Structure formats: C-alpha cells, structure tokens
RODO-153610 format. One record per residue (C-alpha): residue number from 1; y, x, z. Coordinates in steps of 0.2 Angstrom, whole numbers, padded with zeros to 4 digits. Each point is the difference from the previous one (the first is absolute). Layout:
BEGIN
(NUM; (Y; X; Z))
...
//
This chain:
BEGIN
(1; (-0103; -0066; 0025))
(2; (0007; -0010; -0017))
(3; (-0006; 0011; -0016))
(4; (0006; 0017; 0005))
(5; (0014; -0005; 0009))
(6; (0002; -0002; 0019))
(7; (0013; -0013; 0005))
(8; (0015; 0006; 0002))
(9; (0001; -0002; 0020))
(10; (-0016; 0006; 0001))
(11; (0001; 0015; -0010))
(12; (0018; 0007; -0001))
(13; (0012; -0011; 0014))
(14; (0015; 0008; -0006))
(15; (-0002; -0003; -0016))
(16; (0015; -0011; -0011))
(17; (-0006; 0002; -0018))
(18; (-0014; -0004; -0007))
(19; (-0002; 0016; -0013))
(20; (0009; 0016; -0001))
(21; (0003; 0010; -0015))
(22; (0009; 0014; -0005))
(23; (0002; 0013; -0016))
(24; (0011; 0002; -0015))
(25; (0012; -0014; -0005))
(26; (0010; 0005; -0016))
(27; (0014; -0004; -0011))
(28; (-0009; -0010; -0013))
(29; (0006; -0001; -0020))
(30; (-0010; -0010; -0013))
(31; (0003; 0001; -0019))
(32; (-0010; -0012; -0010))
(33; (-0001; 0012; -0012))
(34; (0000; 0020; -0004))
(35; (0014; 0008; 0009))
(36; (0005; 0012; -0014))
(37; (0004; -0018; -0010))
(38; (0012; -0001; 0011))
(39; (-0006; -0016; 0009))
(40; (0009; -0010; 0015))
(41; (-0006; 0002; 0016))
(42; (-0002; -0013; 0016))
(43; (0002; 0008; 0015))
(44; (-0011; -0005; 0014))
(45; (-0011; 0008; 0014))
(46; (-0018; 0009; -0001))
(47; (-0013; 0006; 0012))
(48; (-0018; -0004; 0005))
(49; (0003; -0001; 0019))
(50; (0014; -0015; 0000))
(51; (-0007; -0006; -0016))
(52; (-0012; -0007; 0013))
(53; (0010; -0002; 0013))
(54; (0008; -0015; -0013))
(55; (-0014; -0003; -0002))
(56; (-0008; -0004; 0017))
(57; (0020; -0008; 0006))
(58; (0000; -0014; -0016))
(59; (-0019; -0004; 0007))
(60; (0008; -0002; 0018))
(61; (-0005; 0016; 0007))
(62; (0013; 0011; 0013))
(63; (0002; 0017; -0011))
(64; (0008; 0015; 0004))
(65; (0004; 0014; -0010))
(66; (0007; 0016; 0008))
(67; (0002; 0011; -0014))
(68; (0013; 0014; -0005))
(69; (0015; -0001; -0008))
(70; (0016; 0009; -0007))
(71; (0017; -0005; 0005))
(72; (0004; -0007; -0016))
(73; (0003; -0015; -0010))
(74; (-0019; 0000; -0007))
(75; (-0005; -0002; 0019))
(76; (0010; -0014; 0004))
(77; (-0006; -0009; -0017))
(78; (-0017; 0005; 0009))
(79; (0004; -0007; 0018))
(80; (0010; -0018; -0006))
(81; (-0017; -0004; -0014))
(82; (-0011; 0004; 0015))
(83; (0010; -0011; 0014))
(84; (0004; -0014; -0014))
(85; (-0020; -0001; -0003))
(86; (-0002; -0002; 0021))
(87; (-0007; 0019; 0002))
(88; (0005; 0008; 0018))
(89; (0008; 0017; -0005))
(90; (0009; 0003; 0018))
(91; (-0013; 0014; 0002))
(92; (0007; 0010; -0019))
(93; (0007; 0018; 0004))
(94; (0014; 0007; -0011))
(95; (0000; 0019; -0007))
(96; (0020; 0005; -0001))
(97; (-0006; 0015; -0010))
(98; (-0012; -0007; -0014))
(99; (0000; -0017; -0014))
(100; (-0009; -0013; 0000))
(101; (-0014; 0002; -0014))
(102; (0004; -0008; -0017))
(103; (-0013; -0005; -0014))
(104; (0001; -0007; -0018))
(105; (-0014; -0012; -0006))
(106; (0000; -0002; -0021))
(107; (-0009; -0013; -0006))
(108; (-0007; 0012; -0016))
(109; (-0013; -0015; -0008))
(110; (-0007; -0014; 0004))
(111; (-0002; -0002; 0017))
(112; (-0003; 0021; 0000))
(113; (0016; 0007; 0010))
(114; (0003; 0018; 0005))
(115; (0009; 0003; 0019))
(116; (0011; 0018; 0000))
(117; (0005; 0004; 0019))
(118; (0012; 0009; 0009))
(119; (-0009; 0002; 0016))
(120; (0000; 0018; 0004))
(121; (0012; 0005; 0014))
(122; (0004; -0017; 0005))
(123; (0004; -0008; 0018))
(124; (-0019; -0007; 0000))
(125; (-0008; 0018; -0003))
(126; (0007; 0006; 0014))
(127; (-0005; -0013; 0013))
(128; (-0008; 0007; 0014))
(129; (-0010; -0007; 0014))
(130; (0014; -0001; 0012))
(131; (0010; -0012; -0011))
(132; (-0016; -0013; 0002))
(133; (0002; 0002; 0020))
(134; (0009; -0017; 0004))
(135; (-0010; -0010; -0013))
(136; (-0016; 0003; 0006))
(137; (0003; -0002; 0020))
(138; (0009; -0018; -0006))
(139; (-0021; -0004; -0003))
(140; (-0009; -0010; -0017))
(141; (-0015; -0010; -0003))
(142; (-0002; 0012; -0016))
(143; (0005; 0016; -0005))
(144; (0000; 0001; -0019))
(145; (0004; 0019; -0008))
(146; (-0004; 0005; -0019))
(147; (-0008; 0016; -0007))
(148; (0017; 0001; -0011))
(149; (0013; 0006; 0017))
(150; (-0015; 0013; 0004))
(151; (0004; 0008; -0017))
(152; (0019; 0002; 0004))
(153; (-0001; 0015; 0009))
(154; (-0004; 0007; 0017))
(155; (0012; -0011; 0010))
(156; (-0007; -0016; -0008))
(157; (-0019; 0004; 0002))
(158; (0001; 0005; 0020))
(159; (0008; -0014; 0003))
(160; (-0013; -0011; -0008))
(161; (-0011; 0007; 0008))
(162; (0008; 0000; 0017))
(163; (0004; -0018; -0005))
(164; (-0020; -0005; -0002))
(165; (-0004; 0012; 0015))
(166; (0013; -0010; 0011))
(167; (-0007; -0016; -0007))
(168; (-0019; 0004; 0003))
(169; (0006; 0003; 0017))
(170; (0008; -0017; 0005))
(171; (-0014; -0010; -0007))
(172; (0011; -0005; -0019))
(173; (-0010; -0003; -0016))
(174; (0005; 0014; -0011))
(175; (-0002; -0005; -0018))
(176; (0001; 0014; -0014))
(177; (0006; 0000; -0016))
(178; (-0006; 0015; -0011))
(179; (0011; -0004; -0013))
(180; (-0001; 0016; -0010))
(181; (0015; 0006; -0011))
(182; (-0007; 0014; -0011))
(183; (0019; 0005; -0003))
(184; (0004; 0004; 0019))
(185; (-0017; 0010; 0002))
(186; (-0015; 0007; -0006))
(187; (-0020; -0010; 0004))
(188; (-0005; 0015; 0011))
(189; (0017; 0001; 0010))
(190; (-0001; -0018; 0000))
(191; (-0017; 0001; 0008))
(192; (0002; 0015; 0013))
(193; (0016; -0010; 0007))
(194; (-0009; -0020; -0001))
(195; (-0017; 0005; 0007))
(196; (0007; 0007; 0017))
(197; (0007; -0019; 0002))
(198; (-0017; -0008; -0002))
(199; (-0006; -0001; 0018))
(200; (0015; -0009; 0007))
(201; (0000; -0013; -0013))
(202; (-0007; -0020; 0000))
(203; (0003; -0004; -0015))
(204; (-0002; 0011; -0017))
(205; (0008; -0008; -0018))
(206; (-0004; 0010; -0016))
(207; (0000; -0003; -0015))
(208; (-0018; 0005; -0009))
(209; (0006; 0015; -0005))
(210; (0009; 0004; 0016))
(211; (-0013; -0002; 0013))
(212; (-0010; 0018; -0006))
(213; (0018; 0008; 0008))
(214; (-0006; -0005; 0017))
(215; (-0018; 0007; -0002))
(216; (-0007; 0016; 0006))
(217; (-0005; 0005; -0015))
(218; (0013; -0010; -0013))
(219; (-0006; 0007; -0014))
(220; (-0020; -0008; 0000))
(221; (-0008; -0012; 0007))
(222; (0003; -0020; -0003))
(223; (0009; -0016; 0007))
(224; (-0012; -0003; 0011))
(225; (-0003; 0018; 0007))
(226; (0018; 0000; 0001))
(227; (0002; -0019; 0007))
(228; (-0014; 0005; 0016))
(229; (0007; 0018; 0003))
(230; (0019; -0009; 0005))
(231; (-0010; -0013; 0011))
(232; (-0009; 0010; 0009))
(233; (0015; 0009; 0003))
(234; (0008; -0010; 0006))
(235; (0008; -0012; -0010))
(236; (-0005; -0020; 0004))
(237; (0004; -0006; -0020))
(238; (0003; 0009; -0013))
(239; (0009; -0011; -0017))
(240; (-0001; 0006; -0016))
(241; (0011; -0007; -0013))
(242; (-0008; -0002; -0016))
(243; (0017; -0005; -0012))
(244; (-0006; -0017; -0013))
(245; (-0018; 0001; 0008))
(246; (0007; -0004; 0017))
(247; (-0005; 0008; 0017))
(248; (-0014; 0003; 0010))
(249; (-0002; 0003; 0022))
(250; (-0012; 0009; 0009))
(251; (-0001; -0003; 0018))
(252; (-0005; 0013; 0014))
(253; (-0017; -0017; 0003))
(254; (-0006; 0005; -0018))
(255; (0008; -0017; -0007))
(256; (0009; 0001; -0014))
(257; (0009; -0011; -0013))
(258; (0008; -0002; -0017))
(259; (0014; -0011; -0005))
(260; (0005; -0002; -0021))
(261; (0018; 0005; -0003))
(262; (0009; -0018; -0003))
(263; (0005; -0001; -0018))
(264; (0015; 0001; -0004))
(265; (0013; 0005; -0014))
(266; (0004; 0018; 0000))
(267; (0018; 0003; 0002))
(268; (0003; 0017; 0011))
(269; (-0014; 0009; 0010))
(270; (0011; 0010; 0010))
(271; (-0002; -0005; 0018))
(272; (-0016; -0008; -0002))
(273; (-0011; 0012; 0010))
(274; (0017; -0003; 0014))
(275; (-0001; -0018; -0002))
(276; (-0018; 0000; 0005))
(277; (0003; 0009; 0016))
(278; (0012; -0013; 0006))
(279; (-0012; -0013; -0005))
(280; (-0017; 0008; 0009))
(281; (0011; 0006; 0016))
(282; (0007; -0020; -0001))
(283; (-0020; -0006; 0001))
(284; (-0003; 0015; 0015))
(285; (0015; -0006; 0011))
(286; (-0005; -0020; -0005))
(287; (-0017; 0005; 0005))
(288; (-0009; -0006; -0013))
(289; (-0017; 0006; -0008))
(290; (-0003; 0013; -0010))
(291; (-0002; -0013; -0016))
(292; (0017; -0008; 0002))
(293; (0009; 0015; 0006))
(294; (-0005; 0005; -0018))
(295; (0003; -0014; -0006))
(296; (0019; 0002; 0005))
(297; (0002; 0019; -0003))
(298; (-0005; -0005; -0019))
(299; (0010; -0015; -0001))
(300; (0016; 0009; 0005))
(301; (-0004; 0013; -0012))
(302; (-0002; -0012; -0015))
(303; (0020; -0006; 0005))
(304; (0004; 0019; -0003))
(305; (-0010; 0002; -0014))
(306; (0009; -0015; -0008))
(307; (0019; 0002; 0004))
(308; (0012; 0014; -0003))
(309; (0003; 0014; 0012))
(310; (-0008; 0008; 0017))
(311; (0003; -0013; 0009))
(312; (0011; -0015; -0006))
(313; (-0015; -0010; -0005))
(314; (-0009; 0000; 0019))
(315; (-0005; -0018; 0004))
(316; (0006; -0007; 0017))
(317; (-0013; -0008; 0009))
(318; (0002; -0018; -0005))
(319; (-0001; 0005; -0018))
(320; (-0018; 0010; 0002))
(321; (-0006; -0016; -0011))
(322; (0012; -0001; -0014))
(323; (-0015; 0011; -0010))
(324; (-0012; -0014; 0001))
(325; (0011; -0010; -0009))
(326; (-0004; -0002; -0020))
(327; (0009; 0009; -0011))
(328; (0017; -0007; -0007))
(329; (0000; -0011; 0017))
(330; (0017; -0005; 0006))
(331; (0001; -0001; 0019))
(332; (0011; -0016; 0005))
//
C-alpha cells in the first residue's frame, strides 16, 4: 500500500490507465468583455473532469475520459483537443440524437467572470451506466468524479453511483470533488443526492462552503464536525480548498496538514479547483506524503490562477518548479 493507492499489479491487474473520469465537456466560447457590446470570442473546450484529465496527462500520468458527446462539430473539437493533450478517449460515446453542450464565459470586469450554459438536453445529460461499461472493465487505479455530473440529471447521477460502486468493489481509489454549481441545482437537492455516495468515497475534495453538503445536517455544525463525520463514514482523506488561503488535509489517522497557497498574480480563477484536483491526484499516484501532495496541488492550482483559460496554463511535470523563480525571471 502506498498512501491510499495499492499497486496496479496487486489491486487491479487489468488496469490500463491511472485515472478514469467522465462528465460533460462542452464547446466553450470565451469573450474578454461583455457579450452585449459584441466582443470577439475565442473557441475552446471546457469541462471539470477533462480539465483534471489534461492536468494529469501533462504531469505524466495516463488519464482516460469516457464522457458522452453529440455527433457534431463541437464533439470533434473536444476529441481532437483531448487527444492532442494525451488524454485517452477511446471509451467516449456518441449520442446521435442530442447535441454536445456549450457555454459562454464573459470577462465582465477585472478577474470577475460570468458563465452562461446551454446544456439542458445535451448528450452528456443523457449518459447512463451502460455507456461506461467498457471503460470500467478496462480498469484504473483511480476513479475521479464530480458533483457537476451528478447535477445533470437522473442518468448521469446513476452513472456516477454505478461507477463509484464498481470502483470500490474493485479496490480502486475513489476521488470525489463536490464542485457545487448553483445554476444546476439547489443546495438541498445536491445534499440529498451526494450524501448517498459518501460510503464509497476514499478522498473527498471540497471548498469550505461545499463541505456541509455532505453532512447529515448541513445547516448546522462546524468544519471539524463535518470532517470527522466523513472520516467516520469511510473517507480516508478530506481535503478542503480555501482559495487564496491554501488548502487543508485531514486523514483518518487523525493527522492534519495545511498548505498555504502559492502567491501568483491573479489572472483567471476559473479552473483553479480542477487544477488543484489534478495536482493532488498526481501526488497520490506518485506515492507522495500528504504534505507533498498538498504542495503539488496548490502549485498546479497556482499555474491555473496565473494564466488565462480553464486548462491551457496547466504545467507539465518539468515545469512544476517554475513558480519558484523570482518574478520577472527569464529561464535560459
């Protein structure tokens, strides 16, 4: 046993990937001003799970994304982008009767962004457990899932539930990022659904305001009580993202560690949480101790904050030390 992860040879002999993830990835139109003034748009792709997969691939791990797309041009862009980044997409599936989702992100003022979604009735919102069968059968060391997928509808929620159950039964490590989106569902809806997953989650990742969603009584209590509740139920680690204040990790052994954020110029905060997840999972896969896992997580998150785009600024493994350089340095 190395940290939370058993060796691939011992736990899942058939595993061909380090991390399996799935969820909605969309066509993303990004404008640098308010859309109402006719600002020009940059076309890319965006999705929490694929942000994590790209981050992991750049850090040298094998990552597979098994989401569902429409039979359209945005789907081709999604697949081309992921393949170019080294993410395995052979188990992504196609819905010929539903479109690939889309979003538009406006940079309203300063570093404040506003996002508009077109995802109701999308191919991803129709994902079912059977669409994930081949991907699960191939095996993985880690399953990464998010609350965003759970919010897309009954089918995606059932798919997450089935995947988590399968992963637990086959000794994978299950990493769950709460990733609450108020535009997709209410806090009460989220809490009722997500609490049903808690027994099979190994690593819970949440911001401090998301943690109560997993608690038995999310309206009352305090952080320590919520953490201890999750550890008692079955989680081996609870990771709390604190934005500019860094992150904290609490373990089932009773230990805890806090890591300050890496100080960088704030350019774009979108995708920072996904970058953090990629860094933390990378540390798990590499067998780092908890403090070093957190250090890698906040470092990768720092890259995301200091660059434009959801995933474009994520570092490759040989770039992780760049943030140690003095401001204005030129690497020669």
